[in-house]
C-alpha angles and dihedrals in degrees: 000000000000116000091200113132117228111221112243094036114094121214117057121243114254116266134169117248092008106163093216139349102221141014119227109191134184119228112211118068088005104056103358126051130185128219104224096169093105090052091048089053090052091049092053091048089053093051094250130131115259109263096029094118093049092048090055096040097049097047106120096243089058102033105038097066088055093048090049091053094243095122136030125245090255091056088049089055090052091050089053091046092054093056097035094051089065089062091048100054093262096307098151096175093054089045091050091049089057093048092051091047087057095044091047098041110143116248139194137192121243102243093203093056091044090053093051091048094048089053093049090050091062086068105032139012118279121211125182111217112187147159097235146149129252086266093070096109092051090046092052089051091052089052092048090240107118089113097045098096141036090230140000122218111196127188091218091057098040094041092226127097138204132290084047102097088217088084090054090048092054089049091054090049091051089049089052090231133119111257093244092058093056127102107215120199122191137148094227123076096213089057092049089048091052091051089052091058088066092050096259122147101245125208121193106215122220102147143346092278090064088055094045090050093048094047089055114175092008096058 
């Protein structure tokens, strides 16, 4: 009997010596990458250190409501604006322009990573598990990746965000595979550690070779 997994059907067919039965993969900084050069140019023009906008935007009190689906991206920009304006002598318009530049930063998918995941998915289920906004479905369409995975588990929909292991548990359930039989790939150590508490095999992603090595015979 063939052990080949058919995309679109969750739950991998049993196979002896299978290294894992599902791949749970992060999106940002593994598959999707942002171009923040335009934002950096605006920061320099405003007399701010490069990275200032992201430092404010990704502070938990600003970012978490967005990732939990409690606020819209526009409301997130306004929250960034309120804090950033204080560093710009009250210049709200300039602060808002920086917030919008971050929110609208262009992004791309890493073709090599996408190729590796597509090949792996011919053998085992693939689930994207990501801290994301309510725009995730639209973003995946822009990337041409609506058919990449068998399921997508988003923090904004589930109302729980990594590193809470609950999001990883949901992803394993969607894959139809026990947690201890899942390969979990993420670029943040705290998320990998959270997955490990469920018995998952965690992979800290730094580049495509990390993924290729982790996928092993299915790469």
